[in-house]
MARZAPA-585628 format. One record per residue: z, y, x of N, C-alpha, C, CB in turn. Coordinates in Angstrom, 3 decimals, padded with zeros to 6 digits. Glycine has a CB too. Layout:
! residues N
site n_zz->Z	n_yy->Y	n_xx->X	ca_zz->Z	ca_yy->Y	ca_xx->X	c_zz->Z	c_yy->Y	c_xx->X	cb_zz->Z	cb_yy->Y	cb_xx->X
...
! end
This chain:
! residues 59
site n_zz->006.468	n_yy->-009.514	n_xx->-026.901	ca_zz->005.191	ca_yy->-008.863	ca_xx->-026.737	c_zz->004.318	c_yy->-009.737	c_xx->-025.836	cb_zz->005.362	cb_yy->-007.435	cb_xx->-026.150
site n_zz->003.130	n_yy->-009.994	n_xx->-026.257	ca_zz->002.186	ca_yy->-010.805	ca_xx->-025.502	c_zz->001.076	c_yy->-009.911	c_xx->-024.985	cb_zz->001.612	cb_yy->-011.954	cb_xx->-026.370
site n_zz->000.843	n_yy->-009.973	n_xx->-023.689	ca_zz->-000.226	ca_yy->-009.192	ca_xx->-023.077	c_zz->-001.341	c_yy->-010.155	c_xx->-022.698	cb_zz->000.285	cb_yy->-008.389	cb_xx->-021.826
site n_zz->-002.535	n_yy->-009.843	n_xx->-023.143	ca_zz->-003.683	ca_yy->-010.693	ca_xx->-022.841	c_zz->-004.725	c_yy->-009.889	c_xx->-022.077	cb_zz->-004.292	cb_yy->-011.284	cb_xx->-024.137
site n_zz->-005.298	n_yy->-010.489	n_xx->-021.030	ca_zz->-006.306	ca_yy->-009.765	ca_xx->-020.254	c_zz->-007.599	c_yy->-009.593	c_xx->-021.047	cb_zz->-006.593	cb_yy->-010.498	cb_xx->-018.939
site n_zz->-008.280	n_yy->-008.502	n_xx->-020.778	ca_zz->-009.595	ca_yy->-008.240	ca_xx->-021.357	c_zz->-010.599	c_yy->-009.038	c_xx->-020.524	cb_zz->-009.941	cb_yy->-006.683	cb_xx->-021.371
site n_zz->-011.127	n_yy->-010.107	n_xx->-021.085	ca_zz->-011.993	ca_yy->-011.016	ca_xx->-020.332	c_zz->-013.224	c_yy->-010.319	c_xx->-019.772	cb_zz->-012.424	cb_yy->-012.166	cb_xx->-021.211
site n_zz->-013.746	n_yy->-009.322	n_xx->-020.477	ca_zz->-014.910	ca_yy->-008.584	ca_xx->-019.970	c_zz->-014.528	c_yy->-007.833	c_xx->-018.691	cb_zz->-015.451	cb_yy->-007.591	cb_xx->-021.047
site n_zz->-013.346	n_yy->-007.246	n_xx->-018.673	ca_zz->-012.889	ca_yy->-006.526	ca_xx->-017.481	c_zz->-012.604	c_yy->-007.490	c_xx->-016.336	cb_zz->-011.634	cb_yy->-005.702	cb_xx->-017.799
site n_zz->-012.030	n_yy->-008.631	n_xx->-016.665	ca_zz->-011.763	ca_yy->-009.642	ca_xx->-015.638	c_zz->-013.079	c_yy->-010.069	c_xx->-014.986	cb_zz->-011.028	cb_yy->-010.874	cb_xx->-016.249
site n_zz->-014.077	n_yy->-010.313	n_xx->-015.780	ca_zz->-015.389	ca_yy->-010.714	ca_xx->-015.261	c_zz->-015.993	c_yy->-009.597	c_xx->-014.418	cb_zz->-016.342	cb_yy->-011.083	cb_xx->-016.417
site n_zz->-015.822	n_yy->-008.365	n_xx->-014.872	ca_zz->-016.337	ca_yy->-007.212	ca_xx->-014.132	c_zz->-015.660	c_yy->-007.090	c_xx->-012.760	cb_zz->-016.126	cb_yy->-005.920	cb_xx->-014.944
site n_zz->-014.363	n_yy->-007.251	n_xx->-012.740	ca_zz->-013.615	ca_yy->-007.135	ca_xx->-011.496	c_zz->-013.880	c_yy->-008.290	c_xx->-010.544	cb_zz->-012.146	cb_yy->-007.051	cb_xx->-011.790
site n_zz->-014.175	n_yy->-009.450	n_xx->-011.074	ca_zz->-014.407	ca_yy->-010.629	ca_xx->-010.238	c_zz->-015.515	c_yy->-010.370	c_xx->-009.225	cb_zz->-014.761	cb_yy->-011.841	cb_xx->-011.107
site n_zz->-016.520	n_yy->-009.638	n_xx->-009.626	ca_zz->-017.630	ca_yy->-009.334	ca_xx->-008.728	c_zz->-017.204	c_yy->-008.565	c_xx->-007.493	cb_zz->-018.675	cb_yy->-008.556	cb_xx->-009.458
site n_zz->-016.203	n_yy->-007.730	n_xx->-007.636	ca_zz->-015.711	ca_yy->-006.947	ca_xx->-006.505	c_zz->-015.028	c_yy->-007.815	c_xx->-005.452	cb_zz->-014.748	cb_yy->-005.886	cb_xx->-006.991
site n_zz->-014.504	n_yy->-008.951	n_xx->-005.864	ca_zz->-013.721	ca_yy->-009.783	ca_xx->-004.963	c_zz->-014.499	c_yy->-010.948	c_xx->-004.366	cb_zz->-012.534	cb_yy->-010.307	cb_xx->-005.682
site n_zz->-015.721	n_yy->-011.181	n_xx->-004.821	ca_zz->-016.487	ca_yy->-012.326	ca_xx->-004.322	c_zz->-016.697	c_yy->-012.264	c_xx->-002.814	cb_zz->-017.834	cb_yy->-012.398	cb_xx->-005.021
site n_zz->-017.119	n_yy->-011.126	n_xx->-002.305	ca_zz->-017.364	ca_yy->-010.986	ca_xx->-000.867	c_zz->-016.085	c_yy->-011.141	c_xx->-000.070	cb_zz->-018.001	cb_yy->-009.637	cb_xx->-000.563
site n_zz->-015.010	n_yy->-010.552	n_xx->-000.587	ca_zz->-013.725	ca_yy->-010.628	ca_xx->000.097	c_zz->-013.240	c_yy->-012.073	c_xx->000.128	cb_zz->-012.684	cb_yy->-009.720	cb_xx->-000.592
site n_zz->-013.404	n_yy->-012.784	n_xx->-000.959	ca_zz->-013.003	ca_yy->-014.186	ca_xx->-001.022	c_zz->-013.758	c_yy->-014.998	c_xx->000.027	cb_zz->-013.255	cb_yy->-014.760	cb_xx->-002.432
site n_zz->-015.052	n_yy->-014.755	n_xx->000.138	ca_zz->-015.858	ca_yy->-015.478	ca_xx->001.138	c_zz->-015.398	c_yy->-015.125	c_xx->002.552	cb_zz->-017.367	cb_yy->-015.148	cb_xx->000.969
site n_zz->-015.060	n_yy->-013.862	n_xx->002.782	ca_zz->-014.553	ca_yy->-013.454	ca_xx->004.095	c_zz->-013.274	c_yy->-014.212	c_xx->004.441	cb_zz->-014.294	cb_yy->-011.937	cb_xx->004.125
site n_zz->-012.387	n_yy->-014.378	n_xx->003.478	ca_zz->-011.132	ca_yy->-015.089	ca_xx->003.711	c_zz->-011.395	c_yy->-016.553	c_xx->004.043	cb_zz->-010.215	cb_yy->-014.978	cb_xx->002.483
site n_zz->-012.286	n_yy->-017.175	n_xx->003.287	ca_zz->-012.629	ca_yy->-018.575	ca_xx->003.538	c_zz->-013.184	c_yy->-018.727	c_xx->004.956	cb_zz->-013.659	cb_yy->-019.086	cb_xx->002.491
site n_zz->-014.099	n_yy->-017.841	n_xx->005.334	ca_zz->-014.695	ca_yy->-017.922	ca_xx->006.668	c_zz->-013.651	c_yy->-017.689	c_xx->007.757	cb_zz->-015.831	cb_yy->-016.905	cb_xx->006.806
site n_zz->-012.736	n_yy->-016.739	n_xx->007.538	ca_zz->-011.684	ca_yy->-016.477	ca_xx->008.527	c_zz->-010.782	c_yy->-017.699	c_xx->008.688	cb_zz->-010.845	cb_yy->-015.246	cb_xx->008.115
site n_zz->-010.423	n_yy->-018.326	n_xx->007.589	ca_zz->-009.551	ca_yy->-019.501	ca_xx->007.652	c_zz->-010.215	c_yy->-020.658	c_xx->008.370	cb_zz->-009.147	cb_yy->-019.933	cb_xx->006.257
site n_zz->-011.525	n_yy->-020.751	n_xx->008.270	ca_zz->-012.249	ca_yy->-021.830	ca_xx->008.944	c_zz->-012.203	c_yy->-021.706	c_xx->010.463	cb_zz->-013.687	cb_yy->-021.851	cb_xx->008.482
site n_zz->-011.819	n_yy->-020.527	n_xx->010.966	ca_zz->-011.726	ca_yy->-020.320	ca_xx->012.410	c_zz->-010.451	c_yy->-020.929	c_xx->012.996	cb_zz->-011.779	cb_yy->-018.833	cb_xx->012.726
site n_zz->-009.526	n_yy->-021.343	n_xx->012.128	ca_zz->-008.234	ca_yy->-021.846	ca_xx->012.583	c_zz->-008.072	c_yy->-023.317	c_xx->012.215	cb_zz->-007.090	cb_yy->-021.016	cb_xx->011.982
site n_zz->-007.352	n_yy->-024.023	n_xx->013.064	ca_zz->-007.060	ca_yy->-025.425	ca_xx->012.766	c_zz->-005.989	c_yy->-025.489	c_xx->011.680	cb_zz->-006.596	cb_yy->-026.189	cb_xx->014.049
site n_zz->-005.834	n_yy->-026.650	n_xx->011.111	ca_zz->-004.801	ca_yy->-026.851	ca_xx->010.093	c_zz->-003.422	c_yy->-026.561	c_xx->010.664	cb_zz->-004.854	cb_yy->-028.285	cb_xx->009.542
site n_zz->-003.168	n_yy->-026.991	n_xx->011.879	ca_zz->-001.865	ca_yy->-026.727	ca_xx->012.509	c_zz->-001.643	c_yy->-025.232	c_xx->012.713	cb_zz->-001.762	cb_yy->-027.460	cb_xx->013.857
site n_zz->-002.683	n_yy->-024.512	n_xx->013.124	ca_zz->-002.548	ca_yy->-023.064	ca_xx->013.297	c_zz->-002.250	c_yy->-022.377	c_xx->011.961	cb_zz->-003.829	cb_yy->-022.477	cb_xx->013.921
site n_zz->-002.939	n_yy->-022.805	n_xx->010.917	ca_zz->-002.701	ca_yy->-022.225	ca_xx->009.594	c_zz->-001.280	c_yy->-022.530	c_xx->009.116	cb_zz->-003.731	cb_yy->-022.760	cb_xx->008.579
site n_zz->-000.796	n_yy->-023.737	n_xx->009.404	ca_zz->000.584	ca_yy->-024.075	ca_xx->009.027	c_zz->001.583	c_yy->-023.175	c_xx->009.755	cb_zz->000.882	cb_yy->-025.558	cb_xx->009.339
site n_zz->001.323	n_yy->-022.920	n_xx->011.032	ca_zz->002.199	ca_yy->-022.043	ca_xx->011.815	c_zz->002.168	c_yy->-020.627	c_xx->011.252	cb_zz->001.779	cb_yy->-022.037	cb_xx->013.302
site n_zz->000.984	n_yy->-020.120	n_xx->010.937	ca_zz->000.885	ca_yy->-018.781	ca_xx->010.355	c_zz->001.608	c_yy->-018.713	c_xx->009.016	cb_zz->-000.585	cb_yy->-018.381	cb_xx->010.179
site n_zz->001.449	n_yy->-019.740	n_xx->008.212	ca_zz->002.110	ca_yy->-019.784	ca_xx->006.906	c_zz->003.625	c_yy->-019.757	c_xx->007.083	cb_zz->001.683	cb_yy->-021.043	cb_xx->006.116
site n_zz->004.123	n_yy->-020.542	n_xx->008.018	ca_zz->005.559	ca_yy->-020.572	ca_xx->008.285	c_zz->006.045	c_yy->-019.208	c_xx->008.753	cb_zz->005.892	cb_yy->-021.642	cb_xx->009.333
site n_zz->005.289	n_yy->-018.588	n_xx->009.674	ca_zz->005.642	ca_yy->-017.261	ca_xx->010.173	c_zz->005.691	c_yy->-016.240	c_xx->009.040	cb_zz->004.642	cb_yy->-016.811	cb_xx->011.241
site n_zz->004.655	n_yy->-016.210	n_xx->008.213	ca_zz->004.612	ca_yy->-015.242	ca_xx->007.119	c_zz->005.718	c_yy->-015.496	c_xx->006.097	cb_zz->003.251	cb_yy->-015.284	cb_xx->006.433
site n_zz->006.048	n_yy->-016.743	n_xx->005.872	ca_zz->007.140	ca_yy->-017.073	ca_xx->004.948	c_zz->008.472	c_yy->-016.572	c_xx->005.483	cb_zz->007.207	cb_yy->-018.588	cb_xx->004.710
site n_zz->008.717	n_yy->-016.809	n_xx->006.776	ca_zz->009.955	ca_yy->-016.347	ca_xx->007.395	c_zz->010.019	c_yy->-014.822	c_xx->007.350	cb_zz->010.061	cb_yy->-016.854	cb_xx->008.854
site n_zz->008.929	n_yy->-014.161	n_xx->007.686	ca_zz->008.922	ca_yy->-012.702	ca_xx->007.696	c_zz->009.107	c_yy->-012.126	c_xx->006.297	cb_zz->007.625	cb_yy->-012.189	cb_xx->008.299
site n_zz->008.550	n_yy->-012.771	n_xx->005.300	ca_zz->008.737	ca_yy->-012.310	ca_xx->003.916	c_zz->010.198	c_yy->-012.417	c_xx->003.506	cb_zz->007.856	cb_yy->-013.124	cb_xx->002.947
site n_zz->010.833	n_yy->-013.512	n_xx->003.882	ca_zz->012.247	ca_yy->-013.679	ca_xx->003.554	c_zz->013.089	c_yy->-012.635	c_xx->004.273	cb_zz->012.725	cb_yy->-015.092	cb_xx->003.923
site n_zz->012.779	n_yy->-012.370	n_xx->005.542	ca_zz->013.518	ca_yy->-011.342	ca_xx->006.286	c_zz->013.320	c_yy->-009.967	c_xx->005.654	cb_zz->013.071	cb_yy->-011.315	cb_xx->007.761
site n_zz->012.113	n_yy->-009.683	n_xx->005.200	ca_zz->011.829	ca_yy->-008.401	ca_xx->004.547	c_zz->012.635	c_yy->-008.271	c_xx->003.263	cb_zz->010.322	cb_yy->-008.261	cb_xx->004.248
site n_zz->012.680	n_yy->-009.353	n_xx->002.476	ca_zz->013.461	ca_yy->-009.333	ca_xx->001.236	c_zz->014.940	c_yy->-009.109	c_xx->001.529	cb_zz->013.270	cb_yy->-010.645	cb_xx->000.457
site n_zz->015.445	n_yy->-009.774	n_xx->002.563	ca_zz->016.857	ca_yy->-009.625	ca_xx->002.923	c_zz->017.145	c_yy->-008.198	c_xx->003.375	cb_zz->017.244	cb_yy->-010.623	cb_xx->004.032
site n_zz->016.253	n_yy->-007.622	n_xx->004.168	ca_zz->016.444	ca_yy->-006.241	ca_xx->004.629	c_zz->016.400	c_yy->-005.271	c_xx->003.459	cb_zz->015.373	cb_yy->-005.862	cb_xx->005.667
site n_zz->015.480	n_yy->-005.485	n_xx->002.536	ca_zz->015.404	ca_yy->-004.618	ca_xx->001.355	c_zz->016.669	c_yy->-004.722	c_xx->000.516	cb_zz->014.181	cb_yy->-004.977	cb_xx->000.503
site n_zz->017.201	n_yy->-005.922	n_xx->000.390	ca_zz->018.433	ca_yy->-006.108	ca_xx->-000.376	c_zz->019.595	c_yy->-005.380	c_xx->000.283	cb_zz->018.758	cb_yy->-007.598	cb_xx->-000.518
site n_zz->019.665	n_yy->-005.428	n_xx->001.614	ca_zz->020.734	ca_yy->-004.714	ca_xx->002.318	c_zz->020.593	c_yy->-003.200	c_xx->002.142	cb_zz->020.724	cb_yy->-005.076	cb_xx->003.815
site n_zz->019.362	n_yy->-002.716	n_xx->002.189	ca_zz->019.139	ca_yy->-001.278	ca_xx->002.080	c_zz->019.385	c_yy->-000.737	c_xx->000.671	cb_zz->017.734	cb_yy->-000.953	cb_xx->002.502
site n_zz->019.181	n_yy->-001.586	n_xx->-000.313	ca_zz->019.357	ca_yy->-001.113	ca_xx->-001.689	c_zz->020.748	c_yy->-001.419	c_xx->-002.223	cb_zz->018.311	cb_yy->-001.739	cb_xx->-002.596
site n_zz->021.530	n_yy->-002.107	n_xx->-001.406	ca_zz->022.941	ca_yy->-002.331	ca_xx->-001.747	c_zz->023.156	c_yy->-003.370	c_xx->-002.758	cb_zz->023.552	cb_yy->-001.109	cb_xx->-002.219
! end
């Protein structure tokens, strides 16, 4: 089964995210490359820990 997006809906939804996308870009510009790398590493580690905890809880 192949699922294809409705391009008209995709275009419609894109407008909702334009402002949010710009907010993210502006927020990232407040941090140095090294700070962003540290945040990325932190979030990656925390995501892995969350996955491990979920696996333990679900058996």
